C-alpha positions in Angstrom: -21.0 -0.2 -46.3 -22.6 -3.7 -46.1 -25.8 -4.5 -48.0 -26.5 -7.9 -46.3 -25.1 -10.4 -43.8 -25.4 -14.0 -45.1 -25.8 -16.8 -42.6 -24.9 -20.3 -43.9 -25.8 -22.3 -40.8 -27.2 -21.8 -37.3 -24.9 -24.3 -35.6 -24.1 -28.0 -35.5 -26.9 -30.5 -35.4 -27.0 -34.2 -36.2 -29.7 -36.9 -36.3 -27.1 -39.6 -35.6 -27.8 -41.6 -32.4 -24.2 -42.7 -32.0 -22.4 -39.3 -32.4 -23.5 -38.0 -29.0 -22.0 -41.2 -27.4 -18.5 -40.5 -28.6 -15.7 -40.2 -26.1 -15.1 -36.8 -24.5 -12.1 -35.4 -22.7 -12.4 -32.3 -20.6 -15.8 -31.7 -22.2 -14.3 -31.9 -25.7 -14.9 -34.7 -28.2 -11.7 -36.9 -28.2 -10.5 -35.8 -31.6 -6.9 -36.6 -32.4 -5.8 -33.0 -31.9 -7.5 -32.8 -28.5 -5.9 -36.1 -27.4 -2.4 -34.9 -28.4 -2.9 -31.6 -26.5 -4.2 -33.6 -23.6 -1.0 -35.7 -23.6 1.3 -32.7 -24.1 -0.2 -30.9 -21.1 0.0 -33.8 -18.6 -3.7 -34.8 -18.7 -5.5 -31.6 -19.4 -6.6 -29.9 -22.6 -5.0 -26.4 -22.6 -6.0 -23.9 -25.4 -4.9 -23.2 -28.0 -5.3 -26.7 -29.4 -2.8 -27.2 -32.3 -4.8 -28.6 -35.3 -8.2 -27.5 -34.0 -10.8 -26.5 -36.6 -8.5 -27.2 -39.6 -7.9 -29.9 -42.1 -10.9 -32.0 -41.1 -14.0 -32.8 -43.1 -16.3 -31.2 -40.5 -14.8 -27.7 -40.4 -15.0 -26.9 -44.2 -17.0 -23.7 -44.8 -20.5 -24.5 -45.8 -20.9 -24.5 -49.6 -24.4 -23.1 -49.6 -23.1 -19.9 -48.1 -20.2 -19.7 -50.5 -22.4 -20.1 -53.5 -24.8 -17.4 -52.4 -21.9 -15.1 -51.4 -20.2 -15.4 -54.7 -23.4 -14.9 -56.7 -24.6 -11.9 -54.7 -21.1 -10.2 -54.9 -21.2 -10.7 -58.7 -24.6 -9.1 -58.7 -23.1 -6.0 -57.2 -24.1 -6.4 -53.5 -21.7 -6.0 -50.6 -22.0 -9.1 -48.5 -20.6 -10.3 -45.2 -20.5 -14.1 -44.7 -21.2 -15.9 -41.4 -20.5 -19.6 -41.8 -21.9 -20.7 -38.4 -23.9 -18.3 -36.4 -23.4 -20.1 -33.1 -19.6 -20.1 -33.5 -19.3 -16.7 -35.1 -21.6 -14.5 -33.0 -18.9 -12.0 -32.3 -18.2 -11.6 -36.0 -21.9 -11.2 -36.7 -22.0 -8.3 -34.1 -19.0 -6.7 -35.7 -20.7 -6.9 -39.2 -23.7 -5.1 -37.8 -21.4 -2.1 -37.2 -21.4 -1.6 -41.0 -25.2 -0.9 -41.0 -26.4 -3.7 -43.3 -30.0 -3.5 -44.6 -30.6 -7.2 -44.7 -29.8 -10.5 -42.9 -30.2 -13.5 -45.2 -30.6 -17.0 -43.7 -30.0 -20.1 -45.7 -32.0 -23.1 -44.4 -29.9 -25.8 -46.1 -28.8 -27.0 -42.6 -31.9 -26.0 -40.7 -34.4 -28.9 -40.2 -37.1 -27.5 -37.9 -39.0 -24.3 -37.1 -37.6 -24.0 -33.5 -34.0 -23.8 -34.8 -35.0 -21.0 -37.2 -37.2 -19.3 -34.5 -34.3 -19.2 -32.0 -31.9 -17.9 -34.6 -34.2 -15.1 -35.7 -35.1 -14.3 -32.2 -31.4 -14.0 -31.3 -30.8 -11.7 -34.2 -33.8 -9.5 -33.3 -32.3 -9.1 -29.8 -29.3 -7.1 -31.3 -30.9 -5.8 -34.5 -34.6 -5.5 -33.9 -35.4 -3.6 -37.1 -33.2 -5.3 -39.7 -34.9 -6.9 -42.6 -34.6 -10.7 -42.4 -35.0 -13.0 -45.5 -35.0 -16.8 -45.2 -34.9 -19.3 -48.1 -33.7 -22.7 -49.1 -34.7 -26.3 -48.7 -36.4 -26.1 -45.3 -38.6 -23.2 -46.5 -39.5 -25.1 -49.7 -40.3 -28.3 -47.8 -42.5 -26.3 -45.4 -44.4 -24.8 -48.3 -44.9 -28.2 -50.0 -46.1 -29.7 -46.8 -48.5 -26.9 -46.2 -49.9 -27.4 -49.7 -50.9 -30.9 -48.6 -52.9 -29.7 -45.5 -56.1 -30.0 -47.4 -55.6 -33.8 -47.8 -57.2 -35.4 -44.7 -55.4 -38.6 -45.3 -51.9 -37.0 -45.1 -50.6 -36.1 -41.6 -49.9 -32.4 -41.5 -51.0 -32.2 -37.9 -47.9 -33.8 -36.3 -45.4 -31.6 -38.1 -47.2 -28.3 -37.1 -44.6 -27.4 -34.5 -41.6 -28.4 -36.7 -42.5 -26.8 -40.1 -43.4 -23.3 -41.2 -46.8 -22.1 -42.5 -48.8 -24.9 -40.8 -49.6 -22.8 -37.7 -49.2 -19.2 -36.7 -47.9 -20.1 -33.2 -44.1 -19.7 -32.5 -43.8 -17.9 -35.9 -40.3 -16.8 -36.7 -40.2 -13.0 -37.2 -38.9 -13.3 -40.8 -39.9 -10.5 -43.1 -39.7 -12.5 -46.4 -39.5 -16.1 -47.3 -38.1 -17.2 -50.7 -39.7 -20.5 -51.7 -37.3 -22.4 -53.9 -34.4 -24.8 -53.7 -32.1 -22.0 -55.0 -33.9 -18.7 -55.6 -30.7 -16.8 -56.0 -32.1 -14.3 -58.6 -35.1 -13.6 -56.4 -32.9 -13.0 -53.4 -30.7 -10.6 -55.4 -33.7 -8.6 -56.6 -35.2 -8.5 -53.1 -31.9 -7.1 -51.6 -31.8 -4.5 -54.5 -35.3 -3.3 -53.8 -34.8 -3.1 -50.0 -31.6 -1.1 -50.6 -33.7 1.3 -52.7 -36.6 1.4 -50.3 -38.9 -0.3 -52.8 -41.6 -2.9 -52.2 -41.0 -6.6 -52.6 -44.7 -7.5 -52.7 -44.8 -8.7 -56.3 -41.7 -11.0 -56.3 -42.6 -14.6 -57.3 -42.1 -17.6 -55.0 -42.2 -15.6 -51.8 -44.3 -15.5 -48.6 -44.9 -12.7 -46.2 -46.8 -12.3 -42.9 -49.4 -9.6 -43.1 -50.2 -9.5 -39.4 -53.0 -12.1 -39.7 -51.8 -14.7 -42.1 -49.1 -15.7 -44.6 -49.6 -14.2 -48.1 -48.0 -16.3 -50.9 -47.1 -14.9 -54.3 -47.4 -17.0 -57.5 -45.3 -20.1 -57.2 -43.4 -22.1 -59.8 -40.3 -24.1 -59.1 -37.6 -22.2 -60.9 -35.0 -23.5 -63.3 -31.7 -23.9 -61.5 -29.1 -21.3 -62.3 -25.7 -22.5 -63.5 -23.5 -20.9 -60.9 -19.8 -21.2 -61.0 -17.9 -20.1 -58.0 -14.9 -17.8 -58.5 -12.7 -19.3 -55.8 -10.0 -16.7 -56.4 -12.4 -13.9 -55.4 -13.5 -15.4 -52.1 -12.3 -14.0 -48.8 -9.0 -15.3 -47.4 -10.9 -16.6 -44.4 -12.6 -19.3 -46.5 -9.3 -21.0 -47.0 -7.9 -20.7 -43.5 -9.1 -24.1 -42.4 -7.2 -25.9 -45.2 -10.3 -27.8 -46.5 -13.2 -26.8 -48.7 -16.5 -28.3 -49.9 -17.0 -28.6 -53.7 -20.0 -29.8 -55.7 -19.4 -32.0 -58.7 -23.1 -32.7 -59.3 -26.5 -31.6 -58.1 -29.4 -33.8 -57.1 -30.0 -37.5 -56.7 -31.8 -39.8 -59.2 -32.6 -42.4 -56.6 -35.9 -42.7 -54.6 -35.0 -44.2 -51.2 -38.2 -44.6 -49.2 -36.9 -42.8 -46.1 -35.5 -39.7 -48.0 -37.4 -36.4 -47.6 -35.2 -34.3 -49.9 -37.3 -32.4 -52.4 -36.4 -33.8 -55.8 -37.0 -32.6 -59.3 -35.4 -34.1 -62.4 -34.6 -30.6 -63.8 -32.3 -30.1 -60.8 -30.1 -33.1 -61.8 -26.9 -32.0 -63.3 -23.2 -33.0 -63.5 -20.6 -30.3 -63.6 -18.5 -30.7 -66.9 -15.2 -32.4 -66.0 -13.1 -29.5 -67.6 -15.0 -27.0 -65.4 -14.5 -29.2 -62.3 -10.8 -29.4 -63.0 -10.6 -25.6 -63.5 -12.3 -25.2 -60.2 -10.0 -27.6 -58.4 -7.0 -25.8 -59.8 -8.2 -22.5 -58.4 -8.7 -24.1 -55.1 -5.3 -25.7 -55.2 -3.7 -22.4 -56.0 -5.1 -21.1 -52.7 -3.1 -23.7 -50.9 -5.9 -26.1 -50.2 -4.9 -29.8 -50.0 -8.2 -31.3 -48.8 -11.5 -31.3 -50.8 -14.8 -32.8 -49.7 -17.2 -33.3 -52.5 -20.7 -32.8 -51.1 -22.6 -34.6 -53.9 -25.4 -37.0 -52.8 -23.6 -39.4 -55.1 -20.3 -38.3 -56.7 -21.2 -37.1 -60.2 -24.6 -38.8 -60.0 -22.9 -42.2 -60.0 -21.6 -42.0 -63.6 -19.6 -45.0 -64.7 -16.6 -42.8 -65.8 -14.9 -42.6 -62.4 -11.7 -44.2 -63.8 -11.5 -41.4 -66.4 -12.1 -38.8 -63.8 -9.3 -40.3 -61.6 -6.9 -40.2 -64.6 -7.7 -36.6 -65.2 -7.0 -35.8 -61.5 -3.7 -37.6 -61.8 -2.7 -36.1 -65.2 -3.5 -32.6 -64.1 -1.3 -33.0 -61.0 -3.9 -31.5 -58.8 -2.1 -32.6 -55.6 -5.3 -32.7 -53.5 -6.7 -35.3 -51.1 -10.4 -35.8 -51.5 -13.5 -37.6 -50.2 -17.1 -38.0 -51.3 -20.3 -40.1 -51.1 -19.9 -42.7 -53.8 -22.3 -45.6 -54.3 -20.8 -49.0 -54.0 -22.3 -50.0 -57.4 -20.1 -47.3 -59.0 -17.0 -48.3 -57.1 -17.6 -51.9 -58.1 -16.7 -50.8 -61.7 -13.8 -48.7 -60.6 -10.0 -49.4 -60.5 -9.5 -48.9 -56.7 -5.8 -48.4 -57.1 -6.4 -45.6 -59.6 -8.9 -44.1 -57.2 -6.2 -44.1 -54.5 -3.6 -42.6 -56.8 -6.0 -39.8 -57.7 -6.0 -38.5 -54.1 -9.1 -40.2 -52.8 -8.5 -40.7 -49.0 -12.0 -41.5 -47.9 -15.4 -42.6 -49.3 -18.7 -42.3 -47.6 -21.6 -44.8 -48.2 -25.2 -45.0 -47.2 -25.3 -48.7 -46.5 -28.4 -48.4 -44.3 -28.8 -52.2 -43.7 -27.1 -55.5 -44.3 -30.4 -57.3 -44.7 -31.6 -57.7 -48.3 -35.3 -57.5 -47.4 -34.8 -54.2 -45.6 -32.9 -52.8 -48.5 -35.8 -53.9 -50.8 -38.3 -52.2 -48.5 -36.1 -49.0 -48.7 -36.1 -49.2 -52.5 -32.3 -49.5 -52.4 -31.1 -51.7 -55.3 -28.2 -53.0 -53.3 -26.5 -56.2 -52.2 -24.8 -56.6 -48.8 -22.2 -59.0 -50.3 -21.3 -56.3 -52.9 -21.0 -53.8 -50.1 -18.6 -56.1 -48.3 -16.4 -56.7 -51.3 -16.2 -53.0 -52.2 -15.5 -51.8 -48.7 -12.8 -54.4 -48.2 -11.1 -53.5 -51.4 -11.1 -49.8 -50.4 -9.6 -50.6 -47.0 -7.0 -52.9 -48.5 -5.4 -50.1 -50.6 -5.6 -47.6 -47.8 -8.8 -45.6 -48.5 -10.8 -44.9 -45.4 -14.5 -45.8 -45.5 -17.3 -44.1 -43.5 -20.7 -45.9 -43.6 -24.1 -44.8 -42.4 -26.8 -47.2 -41.2 -30.5 -46.9 -40.4 -32.2 -48.9 -37.7 -36.0 -49.4 -37.5 -37.2 -49.0 -41.1 -40.5 -50.9 -41.6 -39.8 -54.6 -41.7 -36.9 -54.3 -39.3 -36.6 -57.0 -36.5 -33.9 -57.9 -34.1 -32.8 -60.6 -36.6 -32.5 -58.2 -39.5 -30.6 -55.7 -37.4 -28.3 -58.5 -36.1 -27.2 -58.9 -39.8 -26.2 -55.2 -39.9 -24.4 -55.5 -36.6 -22.5 -58.6 -37.8 -21.7 -56.8 -41.0 -20.1 -53.9 -39.2 -18.1 -56.3 -37.0 -16.9 -58.4 -39.9 -15.5 -55.6 -42.1 -12.2 -54.4 -40.7 -9.0 -56.3 -39.9 -5.7 -55.0 -38.6 -3.8 -55.8 -41.8 -5.8 -53.3 -43.8 -4.3 -49.9 -44.5 -7.6 -48.0 -44.5 -9.9 -47.3 -41.5 -13.5 -48.3 -41.3 -15.9 -45.9 -39.5 -19.7 -46.1 -38.9 -22.6 -44.1 -37.7 -26.0 -45.5 -36.8 -29.2 -43.4 -37.2 -32.6 -44.2 -36.0 -35.3 -44.4 -38.7 -37.2 -41.1 -38.9 -40.8 -41.0 -40.2 -40.2 -37.7 -42.0 -42.9 -35.7 -43.9 -42.5 -35.6 -47.7 -40.6 -38.9 -47.7 -42.2 -41.7 -49.7 -42.7 -43.9 -46.6 -44.7 -41.0 -45.0 -47.4 -41.4 -47.7 -50.8 -42.8 -46.5 -50.6 -46.0 -48.7 -47.2 -46.9 -47.2 -48.4 -46.3 -43.6 -51.2 -48.7 -44.3 -48.9 -51.2 -45.9 -46.7 -51.5 -42.8 -49.3 -50.6 -40.2 -47.0 -47.6 -39.6 -48.0 -44.8 -37.1 -46.3 -41.9 -35.5 -44.0 -39.1 -36.6 -40.3 -38.5 -36.9 -38.5 -40.2 -34.0 -41.7 -41.6 -32.3 -43.2 -44.4 -34.4 -44.5 -47.9 -34.4 -45.0 -50.5 -37.2 -45.8 -54.2 -37.5 -42.3 -55.4 -36.5 -40.8 -52.7 -34.2 -41.3 -49.6 -32.1 -39.0 -46.6 -32.0 -38.0 -47.3 -28.4 -36.7 -50.7 -29.5 -34.7 -49.2 -32.3 -32.9 -46.8 -30.0 -32.1 -49.6 -27.6 -30.7 -51.7 -30.4 -28.5 -48.7 -31.4 -27.1 -48.4 -27.8 -26.6 -52.2 -27.7 -24.7 -52.0 -31.0 -22.5 -49.2 -29.8 -21.5 -51.3 -26.8 -21.0 -54.5 -28.7 -18.9 -53.2 -31.7 -15.2 -53.5 -30.9 -13.6 -53.9 -34.3 -14.4 -50.5 -35.8 -14.8 -46.9 -34.7 -17.8 -44.5 -34.9 -17.3 -41.6 -37.2 -15.2 -38.7 -35.7 -15.4 -36.3 -38.7 -13.5 -33.6 -36.7 -10.2 -35.5 -36.6 -7.4 -33.4 -38.0 -6.4 -35.4 -41.1 -2.7 -34.6 -41.2 -2.3 -35.5 -37.5 -4.2 -38.8 -38.1 -2.2 -39.6 -41.2 1.1 -39.0 -39.3 0.3 -42.2 -37.3 1.4 -45.6 -38.6 -1.2 -48.1 -39.7 -0.7 -49.9 -36.4 -1.0 -46.7 -34.4 -4.2 -45.6 -36.2 -5.9 -49.0 -35.6 -4.9 -49.0 -31.9 -6.0 -45.4 -31.5 -9.4 -45.9 -33.0 -10.1 -49.1 -31.0 -8.9 -47.5 -27.7 -10.9 -44.4 -28.2 -14.1 -46.4 -28.8 -13.3 -48.8 -25.9 -12.9 -45.9 -23.5 -16.1 -44.3 -24.8 -17.9 -47.5 -23.9 -16.2 -48.0 -20.5 -17.0 -44.5 -19.4 -20.3 -43.9 -21.1 -22.3 -43.6 -17.9 -19.5 -42.4 -15.5 -16.8 -39.7 -15.5 -13.7 -40.4 -17.5 -10.7 -41.5 -15.5 -8.1 -39.0 -16.9 -5.2 -41.1 -15.8 -6.4 -44.2 -17.6 -7.1 -42.1 -20.8 -3.6 -40.5 -20.5 -1.7 -43.8 -20.2 -3.8 -45.5 -22.9 -3.3 -42.8 -25.5 0.4 -42.0 -24.5 1.4 -45.6 -25.1 -0.3 -45.6 -28.6 0.8 -42.2 -29.9 4.2 -41.7 -28.2 5.1 -45.2 -27.1 5.7 -46.2 -23.4 8.8 -44.0 -23.3 7.0 -41.1 -24.9 9.5 -40.8 -27.8 7.9 -42.7 -30.7 9.8 -41.2 -33.6 6.9 -42.0 -36.1 4.6 -39.5 -34.3 7.1 -37.0 -32.8 5.8 -34.3 -35.3 2.4 -34.5 -33.6 3.7 -32.6 -30.6 2.4 -29.1 -30.6 
């Protein structure tokens, strides 16, 4: 008997403007595993694809779902976990056969009302009477935005179709909203009451639709729970993909002007190192070799990264890991020690290579420091993925050219590590500091989300600059986070560099016309298997 089905994510969404431009082969993104299958099947991708949906950063089970699953199980509830509804619809239907009372939707990866509406509507098609609870960051953001509706100077009209509670139109048929960043204890209590046919009306931090309007209970942002996942008790399916997400810290102390994450200092916390080591050992015991730390900034940017690396080494964790790490932290770090600890990739939010734009964003960063740190990482063989934003107030063609030149100048063929990039358009997002009336006035900024204009640029120009950059960059590859890490690592440094450049060059050449499969076949065959097709360094790639 199942008490509740927990949905971690609705599907795969991205705000990146460059990700949709990546090369596709046979309607699949040209990930290394798809390319190898393509070569081994004479120019066609034939299922099953060896290495698909495993050992890559993108396929790790969502941590929000694992945290809730583990917590609710410990509370005595019987829970079924759906990592991605769009990918696991058949599993969801099978779970319904156990007559669950509740469907729980986490909105950590839901960013607009339509996504939630469509998900709930699809659930209602197969389970019209099931009790649906939704909670998490998007619900909290919607509530906080609705609270500002009385302020005439703050634009809550533009977001009406994208956020909850601002209008009654296109209202998702959710029975109960939990308004908090976590709200785990409230969720547990709600499930318990529903199981016992009791009312949930007096639960704090909740909202319900009474047929005419939303009724909100007393609200107070709750103190975060100290939740420790028991990895040994999680379902075997969590570990089937060979990679997991782990959180070493919660929150972010920085105040970037474009960021709309709801922040509260009481949510800032760093997991004690002994506890983190214990967690990683449990994960390693499950056979996991790849760990992605999902921190906004690894361990809140503490300057003890050398000590952390030494502990990873001394404990013989035998894991390969990646994380967002600020360049200012890495500047104080022994990069060779970082490599020895198992770090294979770092992510950075560079945003811009123009100092004035970084100042406008309230990022205390230096492009020259970025360059030094990234170069040092690549030199020792640590991959580096960098995100950039185009169009923030103050942006001009000249400032963006600095960013473009920065991307072009970073990699060289002698480096052991790979440099990846993704370019995002500036989004004028509600609840971000730049959305505030005084900042709109400061920059003569109008519009909403992806349609905006300010003193130096319009959104249409920003999108054109992104497309131009995609076509101009030839020294580095866009981010392909779904690449199977082991298959990629099996290539030599020379092969990896040639593969990345060739993939990007083909994506540009065939951006607006069908891919010539014969050209793609010959290009990738010569890189991966050599002209004779028997390159001994990559023979293990053959499926």
